[in-house]
C-alpha positions as CSV (number, residue, x, y, z in Angstrom):
1,X,90.1,-8.5,69.6
2,X,91.2,-6.9,72.2
3,X,91.6,-3.5,71.1
4,X,88.0,-4.2,69.7
5,X,87.1,-5.0,73.2
6,X,88.4,-1.8,75.1
7,X,86.8,0.2,72.1
8,X,83.3,-1.3,72.6
9,X,84.0,-1.6,76.8
10,X,84.8,1.8,76.7
11,X,83.1,4.7,79.2
12,X,82.4,6.8,75.9
13,X,81.2,3.6,74.2
14,X,79.0,2.9,76.9
15,X,77.6,6.0,77.6
16,X,76.5,6.1,74.4
17,X,79.0,8.8,73.2
18,X,80.2,8.4,69.7
19,X,82.4,10.5,67.1
20,X,80.4,12.0,64.4
21,X,81.3,11.5,61.2
22,X,80.9,14.7,58.5
23,X,77.2,14.9,57.7
24,X,78.0,15.0,53.6
25,X,79.8,11.6,53.7
26,X,78.8,8.1,53.6
27,X,77.1,6.4,56.4
28,X,76.4,3.1,54.5
29,X,78.7,1.5,56.5
30,X,76.8,0.2,59.4
31,X,79.0,-2.0,61.7
32,X,77.9,-5.5,62.1
33,X,77.8,-7.1,65.7
34,X,80.0,-10.1,66.2
35,X,78.0,-11.3,69.3
36,X,74.4,-10.5,71.2
37,X,75.5,-10.4,74.7
38,X,74.0,-6.9,75.1
39,X,70.7,-5.5,74.2
40,X,70.0,-4.1,71.2
41,X,69.3,-0.1,70.9
42,X,67.8,2.1,68.4
43,X,70.6,4.1,66.2
44,X,69.0,7.8,67.1
45,X,65.6,9.7,67.7
46,X,64.9,12.0,64.3
47,X,62.8,15.4,64.9
48,X,61.4,17.6,62.9
49,X,61.3,21.1,64.8
50,X,59.8,24.4,63.3
51,X,62.2,27.2,62.9
52,X,60.3,28.8,66.5
53,X,61.7,25.6,68.1
54,X,58.2,23.3,68.2
55,X,58.5,20.0,67.3
56,X,56.0,19.2,64.6
57,X,56.7,15.2,64.7
58,X,59.6,12.6,65.9
59,X,60.3,8.8,65.2
60,X,63.1,6.4,65.8
61,X,65.9,4.8,63.5
62,X,67.0,1.4,64.0
63,X,70.3,1.0,62.3
64,X,71.3,4.3,60.8
65,X,70.5,7.8,59.7
66,X,70.4,6.9,56.2
67,X,68.6,9.5,53.6
68,X,65.9,6.8,52.4
69,X,64.7,7.0,56.0
70,X,64.9,10.6,56.3
71,X,62.6,10.9,53.3
72,X,60.4,8.3,54.2
73,X,59.7,10.2,57.3
74,X,59.2,13.6,55.6
75,X,57.0,12.0,53.3
76,X,54.9,10.3,56.7
77,X,54.8,13.6,57.7
78,X,53.9,15.6,55.0
79,X,52.1,13.4,52.9
80,X,50.0,16.6,51.0
81,X,52.2,18.6,49.0
82,X,50.1,21.9,49.9
83,X,51.4,21.3,53.6
84,X,55.0,20.8,52.8
85,X,57.0,23.7,54.2
86,X,59.1,25.8,51.5
87,X,62.6,25.0,53.2
88,X,63.5,21.8,54.7
89,X,67.0,22.7,56.7
90,X,68.9,19.5,57.8
91,X,72.6,19.0,58.4
92,X,73.1,16.1,55.2
93,X,70.6,18.0,52.7
94,X,73.0,17.6,50.1
95,X,72.9,13.8,50.5
96,X,69.3,14.0,50.7
97,X,68.6,15.8,47.6
98,X,71.3,13.2,45.9
99,X,69.1,10.6,47.1
100,X,65.6,12.3,46.1
101,X,67.0,12.8,42.7
102,X,68.3,9.1,42.4
103,X,64.9,7.3,43.4
104,X,62.6,10.2,41.8
105,X,61.1,11.6,44.6
106,X,62.6,14.9,43.9
107,X,60.0,15.2,41.3
108,X,57.5,15.7,44.1
109,X,59.6,17.5,46.6
110,X,60.7,20.0,43.8
111,X,57.0,21.1,43.5
112,X,56.9,22.4,47.1
113,X,60.2,22.6,48.8
114,X,64.1,23.2,49.2
115,X,66.5,21.3,50.6
116,X,69.3,23.4,52.3
117,X,71.8,22.7,54.9
118,X,71.6,25.0,57.9
119,X,74.2,27.3,58.3
120,X,75.7,25.7,61.6
121,X,76.6,22.6,59.4
122,X,77.4,24.1,56.1
123,X,80.8,25.6,57.1
124,X,81.9,21.8,57.9
125,X,80.9,20.9,54.3
126,X,83.2,19.9,51.4
127,X,84.0,23.5,49.4
128,X,84.3,21.5,46.0
129,X,80.9,20.4,46.0
130,X,79.0,21.9,43.3
131,X,75.7,20.4,44.3
132,X,75.6,21.2,48.0
133,X,77.2,24.7,47.3
134,X,74.7,25.3,44.5
135,X,71.4,24.0,45.9
136,X,72.0,23.7,49.4
137,X,73.3,27.1,50.4
138,X,71.3,28.6,53.3
139,X,72.9,32.1,52.3
140,X,73.2,32.4,48.2
141,X,74.7,35.4,47.1
142,X,73.0,35.7,43.8
143,X,69.7,36.2,45.2
144,X,68.3,33.3,44.0
145,X,66.8,32.7,47.7
146,X,66.3,34.3,51.0
147,X,69.1,34.3,53.2
148,X,67.8,31.6,55.8
149,X,71.0,32.3,58.1
150,X,69.6,35.8,58.6
151,X,65.9,35.6,58.9
152,X,65.6,32.4,60.5
153,X,64.3,32.8,64.3
154,X,66.3,29.9,65.5
155,X,68.1,27.6,63.0
156,X,69.5,25.4,65.2
157,X,66.1,24.5,67.1
158,X,66.6,20.7,66.5
159,X,70.4,20.8,68.1
160,X,69.3,22.8,71.1
161,X,66.7,20.1,71.6
162,X,68.8,17.0,71.2
163,X,71.3,19.0,73.5
164,X,68.7,19.0,76.5
165,X,67.5,15.7,75.6
166,X,71.0,14.5,75.9
167,X,71.1,15.3,79.6
168,X,68.3,12.4,80.1
169,X,70.6,9.9,78.1
170,X,71.8,7.8,81.0
171,X,68.2,7.5,81.8
172,X,66.8,6.8,78.6
173,X,69.1,4.0,77.8
174,X,67.8,2.0,80.9
175,X,64.3,2.0,79.5
176,X,62.0,-0.3,78.2
177,X,60.7,0.2,74.7
178,X,57.5,1.6,75.8
179,X,58.7,3.6,78.5
180,X,61.5,5.2,76.2
181,X,59.0,6.1,73.9
182,X,56.3,7.4,76.8
183,X,59.6,9.5,78.0
184,X,60.5,11.2,74.7
185,X,56.8,11.7,73.8
186,X,56.4,13.6,77.3
187,X,59.5,15.2,77.2
188,X,58.8,16.8,73.5
189,X,55.3,17.8,74.5
190,X,56.5,19.4,77.2
191,X,59.1,21.5,75.5
192,X,56.6,21.9,72.7
193,X,54.0,23.9,75.3
194,X,56.8,25.9,76.6
195,X,58.0,27.2,73.3
196,X,54.7,27.6,72.4
197,X,54.3,29.9,75.7
198,X,57.2,31.7,75.1
199,X,56.3,32.8,71.4
200,X,52.6,33.7,72.8
201,X,54.3,35.9,75.6
202,X,56.5,37.5,73.1
203,X,53.4,38.3,70.6
204,X,52.0,39.8,73.6
205,X,54.8,42.0,74.3
206,X,55.1,42.9,70.6
207,X,50.8,44.0,70.9
208,X,51.7,45.7,74.2
209,X,54.4,47.9,72.9
210,X,52.3,49.0,69.5
211,X,49.5,49.9,71.5
212,X,51.2,52.4,73.6
213,X,52.6,53.7,70.9
214,X,49.3,54.4,68.9
215,X,48.2,55.8,72.3
216,X,50.8,58.1,72.8
217,X,49.9,59.5,69.2
218,X,46.6,60.2,70.0
């Protein structure tokens, strides 16, 4: 009991830091509370980002980042098959694929999208996991799919966003739910506007370079 008290009242625990488990291992063991003398907290904020870094959608997961919750989030954001992305990069894509096959939703997703592990987390997955290596490989060597590690503009867009939002963790953990929602939405909106502005600036520079090159030929 004393060891548990020290763990739950350590600086790392109170600051919201926790040891991350491997992304391809089970996360069904949700710790149960023995008392309710502290305020309940959401487990995490889940985001969907485009490769450029723009945030498409976000939500909160209450107890854990279960694959069923992730699939439900994806289905809510992309209800139409025609609007779904060709590739969905996520750290636990192999677990997501197993869940989709188990509950039958893979029949719909197979027509439009592929679940792949992003290159940053792929190296930490089990090397003997055939399903992960065969169907969720971001850089297959057999030519069955494009090398997403090479062509992606920013394959770690979500990780960079999480790192940026993590700087405000000490503020957000003291907020009421309504203030938290407003703050997260405002920061994500600001972040997305900056990403779009940067993309437009880069595209404008490319157009100017092409124009100067064509003008020089004339």
